[in-house]
ROZAVEX-465578 format. One record per atom (N, C-alpha, C, O): x, y, z; residue in three letters. Coordinates in steps of 0.2 Angstrom, whole numbers, padded with zeros to 4 digits, always signed. Layout:
% ROZAVEX-465578
XYZALA/...
This chain:
% ROZAVEX-465578
+0060+0057-0088MET/+0064+0052-0083MET/+0068+0048-0087MET/+0066+0045-0093MET/+0074+0047-0085ASN/+0079+0042-0088ASN/+0078+0035-0085ASN/+0075+0034-0080ASN/+0082+0031-0088GLU/+0082+0024-0086GLU/+0085+0022-0079GLU/+0082+0018-0076GLU/+0089+0027-0077THR/+0092+0026-0070THR/+0087+0027-0065THR/+0086+0024-0060THR/+0083+0033-0066ASP/+0077+0035-0062ASP/+0072+0029-0062ASP/+0070+0027-0056ASP/+0070+0026-0068THR/+0065+0021-0068THR/+0068+0015-0064THR/+0064+0012-0061THR/+0074+0013-0065ALA/+0077+0007-0062ALA/+0077+0008-0054ALA/+0075+0004-0050ALA/+0079+0014-0052ARG/+0079+0016-0045ARG/+0072+0015-0042ARG/+0071+0013-0036ARG/+0067+0018-0046LEU/+0060+0018-0043LEU/+0057+0011-0043LEU/+0053+0009-0039LEU/+0059+0007-0048ALA/+0057+0000-0048ALA/+0059-0004-0042ALA/+0056-0008-0039ALA/+0065-0002-0040ALA/+0068-0006-0034ALA/+0065-0003-0028ALA/+0064-0007-0023ALA/+0063+0003-0028LEU/+0059+0006-0022LEU/+0052+0003-0022LEU/+0050+0001-0016LEU/+0049+0002-0027ILE/+0043-0001-0027ILE/+0043-0009-0025ILE/+0039-0011-0021ILE/+0048-0012-0027ARG/+0049-0019-0025ARG/+0050-0019-0017ARG/+0048-0024-0014ARG/+0054-0015-0015ALA/+0056-0014-0008ALA/+0049-0013-0004ALA/+0048-0016+0002ALA/+0045-0008-0006ARG/+0039-0007-0002ARG/+0034-0013-0003ARG/+0031-0014+0002ARG/+0034-0016-0008LEU/+0030-0022-0008LEU/+0032-0028-0003LEU/+0028-0031+0000LEU/+0039-0028-0003GLU/+0041-0033+0002GLU/+0040-0031+0009GLU/+0038-0035+0014GLU/+0040-0024+0011GLN/+0038-0022+0017GLN/+0031-0023+0019GLN/+0029-0025+0024GLN/+0027-0022+0014ILE/+0020-0024+0015ILE/+0018-0031+0016ILE/+0014-0033+0020ILE/+0022-0035+0013GLU/+0021-0043+0014GLU/+0024-0044+0021GLU/+0020-0048+0024GLU/+0029-0041+0023GLN/+0031-0042+0030GLN/+0026-0040+0035GLN/+0025-0044+0040GLN/+0023-0034+0034GLU/+0018-0032+0038GLU/+0011-0036+0038GLU/+0008-0037+0043GLU/+0010-0039+0032ASN/+0004-0044+0032ASN/+0006-0050+0036ASN/+0001-0053+0039ASN/+0012-0053+0036ARG/+0013-0059+0040ARG/+0013-0057+0047ARG/+0010-0061+0051ARG/+0015-0051+0049LEU/+0014-0049+0056LEU/+0007-0048+0058LEU/+0005-0049+0064LEU/+0003-0045+0054GLY/-0004-0044+0055GLY/-0009-0050+0055GLY/-0015-0049+0058GLY/-0007-0055+0053ARG/-0012-0061+0053ARG/-0014-0063+0059ARG/-0020-0065+0060ARG/-0010-0063+0064ASP/-0012-0065+0071ASP/-0017-0060+0074ASP/-0021-0063+0078ASP/-0016-0054+0073ALA/-0021-0049+0075ALA/-0028-0050+0072ALA/-0033-0047+0075ALA/-0028-0053+0067GLN/-0035-0054+0063GLN/-0038-0060+0065GLN/-0044-0062+0063GLN/-0035-0064+0070ALA/-0038-0071+0071ALA/-0044-0070+0075ALA/-0046-0065+0078ALA/-0048-0076+0075VAL/-0055-0076+0078VAL/-0054-0074+0086VAL/-0049-0077+0089VAL/-0058-0070+0088VAL/-0058-0068+0095VAL/-0061-0073+0099VAL/-0067-0075+0098VAL/-0058-0076+0105GLU/-0061-0081+0109GLU/-0066-0078+0113GLU/-0065-0073+0116GLU/-0072-0081+0114LEU/-0078-0078+0118LEU/-0079-0081+0124LEU/-0085-0081+0126LEU/-0074-0085+0127ASP/-0075-0088+0133ASP/-0075-0083+0139ASP/-0070-0080+0141ASP/-0081-0083+0142GLN/-0082-0078+0148GLN/-0078-0080+0154GLN/-0077-0075+0158GLN/-0076-0086+0154GLN/-0072-0088+0160GLN/-0065-0086+0160GLN/-0062-0084+0165GLN/-0062-0085+0154SER/-0055-0083+0153SER/-0054-0076+0152SER/-0049-0073+0153SER/-0059-0072+0149VAL/-0059-0066+0147VAL/-0065-0062+0149VAL/-0070-0064+0148VAL/-0064-0056+0152GLY/-0070-0052+0154GLY/-0073-0048+0148GLY/-0070-0049+0142GLY/-0079-0045+0149ARG/-0083-0042+0144ARG/-0079-0037+0141ARG/-0078-0036+0135ARG/-0076-0032+0145LEU/-0072-0027+0142LEU/-0066-0029+0138LEU/-0064-0026+0133LEU/-0063-0034+0141SER/-0057-0037+0137SER/-0059-0040+0130SER/-0055-0039+0125SER/-0065-0043+0130ARG/-0067-0045+0123ARG/-0069-0040+0119ARG/-0067-0040+0113ARG/-0072-0034+0121MET/-0073-0029+0117MET/-0067-0025+0114MET/-0066-0024+0109MET/-0062-0025+0119ASP/-0055-0022+0117ASP/-0052-0027+0111ASP/-0049-0024+0106ASP/-0053-0033+0112ALA/-0050-0038+0107ALA/-0053-0038+0101ALA/-0050-0038+0095ALA/-0060-0037+0101LEU/-0064-0036+0095LEU/-0062-0030+0091LEU/-0062-0029+0085LEU/-0061-0024+0095GLN/-0059-0018+0092GLN/-0052-0018+0089GLN/-0051-0016+0083GLN/-0048-0022+0092ASN/-0041-0023+0089ASN/-0041-0027+0083ASN/-0038-0025+0078ASN/-0046-0032+0083GLN/-0046-0036+0077GLN/-0049-0032+0071GLN/-0047-0032+0066GLN/-0054-0028+0073ALA/-0057-0023+0067ALA/-0052-0019+0065ALA/-0051-0017+0059ALA/-0047-0016+0069MET/-0042-0011+0067MET/-0037-0015+0062MET/-0035-0012+0057MET/-0035-0021+0064ALA/-0031-0025+0061ALA/-0033-0027+0054ALA/-0030-0026+0049ALA/-0040-0028+0053ARG/-0043-0029+0047ARG/-0043-0023+0042ARG/-0042-0023+0036ARG/-0044-0017+0045ALA/-0044-0011+0042ALA/-0037-0009+0039ALA/-0036-0007+0033ALA/-0032-0011+0043GLN/-0025-0010+0041GLN/-0024-0015+0035GLN/-0020-0013+0030GLN/-0026-0021+0035GLN/-0025-0025+0030GLN/-0028-0023+0023GLN/-0025-0024+0018GLN/-0034-0020+0024VAL/-0037-0017+0018VAL/-0033-0012+0015VAL/-0032-0011+0009VAL/-0030-0007+0019ARG/-0026-0002+0017ARG/-0020-0005+0014ARG/-0017-0002+0008ARG/-0017-0010+0017ARG/-0010-0013+0014ARG/-0012-0016+0007ARG/-0008-0016+0003ARG/-0018-0019+0007ASP/-0019-0023+0000ASP/-0020-0017-0005ASP/-0018-0019-0011ASP/-0023-0012-0004GLY/-0024-0006-0009GLY/-0017-0004-0011GLY/-0016-0002-0017GLY/-0013-0002-0006ALA/-0006+0000-0008ALA/-0002-0005-0012ALA/+0001-0003-0017ALA/-0003-0011-0010ALA/+0001-0016-0014ALA/-0002-0017-0021ALA/+0002-0017-0026ALA/-0009-0016-0022ARG/-0012-0016-0029ARG/-0009-0010-0033ARG/-0007-0011-0039ARG/-0009-0004-0030GLY/-0006+0002-0033GLY/+0001+0001-0035GLY/+0003+0003-0041GLY/+0005-0002-0031LEU/+0012-0003-0032LEU/+0013-0008-0038LEU/+0018-0008-0042LEU/+0009-0014-0038ARG/+0010-0019-0043ARG/+0008-0016-0050ARG/+0011-0017-0055ARG/+0003-0011-0050ALA/+0001-0008-0056ALA/+0006-0003-0058ALA/+0007-0003-0064ALA/+0010+0000-0054ALA/+0016+0004-0056ALA/+0021+0000-0059ALA/+0024+0002-0064ALA/+0022-0006-0056LEU/+0027-0011-0060LEU/+0025-0013-0067LEU/+0029-0013-0071LEU/+0018-0014-0067ALA/+0016-0016-0074ALA/+0017-0010-0079ALA/+0018-0011-0085ALA/+0016-0004-0076ARG/+0017+0002-0081ARG/+0024+0003-0083ARG/+0026+0005-0088ARG/+0029+0001-0078ILE/+0036+0001-0080ILE/+0037-0004-0085ILE/+0041-0002-0090ILE/+0035-0010-0085ASP/+0036-0015-0090ASP/+0033-0013-0096ASP/+0035-0015-0102ASP/+0027-0009-0096ALA/+0024-0007-0102ALA/+0027-0001-0105ALA/+0025+0002-0111ALA/+0032+0003-0102GLY/+0035+0009-0104GLY/+0030+0015-0103GLY/+0031+0020-0106GLY/+0025+0014-0099GLU/+0020+0020-0097GLU/+0021+0023-0091GLU/+0017+0027-0089GLU/+0026+0021-0087PHE/+0027+0023-0080PHE/+0030+0031-0080PHE/+0034+0032-0084PHE/+0027+0035-0076GLY/+0030+0041-0075GLY/+0026+0047-0079GLY/+0028+0052-0079GLY/+0021+0045-0083TYR/+0017+0049-0087TYR/+0010+0050-0084TYR/+0007+0045-0082TYR/+0008+0056-0084CYS/+0001+0058-0081CYS/-0004+0054-0085CYS/-0004+0055-0092CYS/-0009+0051-0082GLU/-0014+0048-0086GLU/-0019+0052-0089GLU/-0023+0051-0093GLU/-0019+0059-0086ASP/-0024+0064-0089ASP/-0021+0068-0095ASP/-0024+0068-0100ASP/-0015+0071-0093CYS/-0013+0076-0098CYS/-0007+0073-0102CYS/-0005+0075-0107CYS/-0004+0067-0100GLY/+0002+0064-0104GLY/+0008+0067-0102GLY/+0013+0064-0105GLY/+0009+0072-0098GLU/+0015+0075-0096GLU/+0019+0071-0091GLU/+0016+0066-0088GLU/+0025+0071-0091GLU/+0029+0068-0086GLU/+0027+0070-0079GLU/+0027+0076-0077GLU/+0027+0065-0074ILE/+0026+0066-0067ILE/+0033+0067-0064ILE/+0038+0064-0066ILE/+0033+0072-0060ALA/+0040+0074-0057ALA/+0043+0068-0053ALA/+0039+0064-0050ALA/+0049+0067-0054VAL/+0053+0061-0051VAL/+0052+0061-0043VAL/+0051+0056-0040VAL/+0052+0067-0040ARG/+0051+0068-0033ARG/+0045+0065-0031ARG/+0044+0062-0026ARG/+0039+0067-0035ARG/+0033+0065-0033ARG/+0032+0057-0033ARG/+0029+0054-0029ARG/+0035+0054-0038LEU/+0035+0047-0039LEU/+0040+0044-0033LEU/+0038+0038-0031LEU/+0045+0047-0031GLU/+0049+0044-0025GLU/+0044+0044-0019GLU/+0045+0039-0015GLU/+0040+0049-0018LEU/+0036+0049-0012LEU/+0030+0044-0013LEU/+0029+0041-0008LEU/+0028+0043-0019ASN/+0022+0038-0020ASN/+0023+0036-0027ASN/+0020+0039-0031ASN/+0026+0030-0028PRO/+0027+0028-0035PRO/+0021+0025-0038PRO/+0021+0024-0044PRO/+0015+0025-0034ALA/+0009+0022-0037ALA/+0005+0028-0040ALA/+0000+0026-0043ALA/+0007+0034-0039VAL/+0003+0040-0042VAL/+0003+0039-0050VAL/+0007+0037-0053VAL/-0003+0041-0052THR/-0004+0041-0060THR/-0006+0048-0063THR/-0007+0048-0069THR/-0006+0053-0059ARG/-0007+0059-0061ARG/-0002+0064-0059ARG/+0001+0064-0053ARG/-0001+0069-0063CYS/+0004+0075-0061CYS/+0001+0079-0056CYS/-0005+0079-0054CYS/+0005+0084-0053VAL/+0002+0088-0047VAL/-0004+0092-0050VAL/-0009+0093-0047VAL/-0003+0095-0056SER/-0008+0099-0059SER/-0014+0096-0060SER/-0020+0099-0058SER/-0014+0090-0063CYS/-0021+0086-0064CYS/-0024+0084-0057CYS/-0030+0083-0057CYS/-0019+0082-0053ALA/-0022+0079-0046ALA/-0025+0084-0042ALA/-0030+0083-0039ALA/-0023+0091-0043SER/-0026+0096-0039SER/-0031+0100-0042SER/-0035+0103-0039SER/-0032+0099-0049GLY/-0037+0102-0053GLY/-0043+0099-0054GLY/-0047+0102-0057GLY/
């Protein structure tokens, strides 16, 4: 992989991190405490609100994991280790990194 590819992938990683941060800002309201006032909300509405809250929290966990992987990829770029399989040491295909820049293994090692 050349420097142009690395710079392009670093920009892609930063853009994805910004997108995750925007989604985090939007998702904060969905994770708020559900009001349990029976006078204003019926039982089924509360159950629906609790389920929506649980789904919002699960999405937050997934976004946090994705952000950790992307930050680790940026750290590998800074260390000069980005784009190499952690198992066999071979270069990971640029197309694979474009699809998921957080991957740390080539297709052969990931499938084997």
